[in-house]
C-alpha positions in Angstrom: -13.2 -2.9 14.6 -16.8 -3.3 14.3 -18.7 -0.7 12.1 -15.2 0.6 11.0 -13.9 1.5 7.8 -11.1 -1.4 7.5 -9.7 0.4 4.8 -6.7 2.8 5.6 -4.2 3.0 2.7 -3.9 2.5 -1.3 -1.2 2.3 -3.7 -1.2 3.0 -7.7 1.4 1.2 -9.1 3.2 3.1 -11.9 6.6 2.8 -14.6 7.4 6.2 -14.3 6.4 7.9 -11.2 7.2 11.7 -12.6 4.7 11.5 -15.5 2.0 9.8 -13.1 2.9 12.6 -10.3 2.2 15.1 -13.2 -0.9 13.6 -14.0 -2.7 13.3 -11.0 -1.1 16.6 -9.7 -2.6 18.3 -12.7 -5.8 16.7 -12.4 -6.3 17.2 -8.9 -4.7 20.8 -8.1 -2.5 19.8 -5.0 0.9 18.6 -4.4 2.5 15.0 -4.0 5.1 14.8 -1.5 7.6 12.6 -1.1 8.1 9.9 1.0 11.6 8.5 2.5 12.0 5.3 2.8 14.3 3.1 5.2 17.0 0.6 2.9 15.5 -2.5 3.4 16.7 -3.9 0.4 13.5 -3.4 -1.7 13.8 -0.9 -5.2 10.7 1.1 -4.4 10.0 5.2 -4.7 6.7 6.6 -3.4 4.8 10.1 -3.5 2.0 10.8 -1.0 -1.4 11.8 -2.2 -2.7 14.7 0.8 -3.7 12.8 4.3 -2.8 11.4 7.2 -2.6 8.1 8.8 -4.6 9.5 11.7 -8.0 10.2 9.5 -11.3 8.3 10.7 -12.9 6.4 8.1 -10.7 8.5 5.0 -7.7 6.6 3.3 -5.0 8.1 2.0 -2.5 6.3 -0.4 0.5 7.2 -2.5 1.4 6.4 -6.3 4.5 4.1 -5.8 7.1 3.0 -8.2 8.2 -0.7 -7.4 10.7 -2.9 -9.2 9.0 -6.2 -10.5 5.5 -4.4 -10.0 4.4 -3.1 -13.4 1.5 -0.7 -13.7 -2.0 -1.4 -15.1 -4.0 -4.6 -14.4 -3.8 -5.1 -10.7 -1.9 -2.3 -9.9 -4.1 -0.2 -7.6 -3.6 -2.3 -4.3 -6.4 -1.5 -1.2 -5.0 -2.0 2.5 -6.4 -3.1 5.4 -5.6 -2.0 8.9 -4.7 -4.7 11.4 -3.1 -4.6 14.7 -0.1 -6.6 14.1 -0.3 -7.4 10.4 1.6 -10.9 10.8 -1.6 -12.5 12.4 -3.5 -12.4 8.9 -0.1 -13.4 7.5 -0.8 -16.5 9.0 -4.3 -17.3 7.5 -4.0 -15.6 4.0 -2.8 -19.5 2.8 -4.9 -21.5 5.1 -7.9 -19.1 3.6 -6.7 -20.1 0.0 -4.8 -16.8 -1.2 -1.1 -16.0 -1.6 1.9 -14.7 -0.1 3.6 -12.1 -2.4 5.8 -10.3 0.0 6.0 -11.5 3.5 6.1 -8.9 6.3 8.2 -6.0 6.0 9.0 -3.0 7.9 8.7 0.5 6.3 10.3 1.9 8.9 8.3 4.6 11.7 5.6 3.6 8.8 4.6 0.5 10.9 4.7 -2.9 8.3 3.0 -4.1 5.7 2.2 -7.8 4.2 1.4 -8.0 0.2 -0.9 -11.2 -0.8 -3.3 -12.2 -3.7 -6.7 -13.4 -2.7 -8.8 -16.5 -4.0 -9.2 -14.3 -7.0 -5.9 -13.1 -7.9 -6.4 -9.6 -6.3 -3.6 -8.3 -4.8 -4.0 -7.0 -1.3 -2.3 -5.4 1.5 -2.3 -5.4 5.4 -1.1 -2.6 7.5 0.1 -2.7 11.4 2.1 -0.2 13.2 3.6 -3.5 15.3 
């Protein structure tokens, strides 16, 4: 991944998805779309910002409402691209970070790992494998 932007995704966590949707759609004059997620035991709802996963060097993202993740403070997560996020997951604790959510399936949208860095910031790692 030389000379490429490794950031592929961001999430803005919200306590009220309807209120947050109205705010972002009003401010930026676009329409967000709902992301149907597989039933993987997570209580999570997502609304996509406009974009697509194939755009080179341009990140897109979503508003997210998920049990256990409060809005505010550190509620924006940058996701880094990976071939297989389980490989980075193996390195996180060795590098001084902590695993928050082990590799989990997003169905046809790939897989993700959530972790905190050495400063307590949450990051995400996304892969299609």
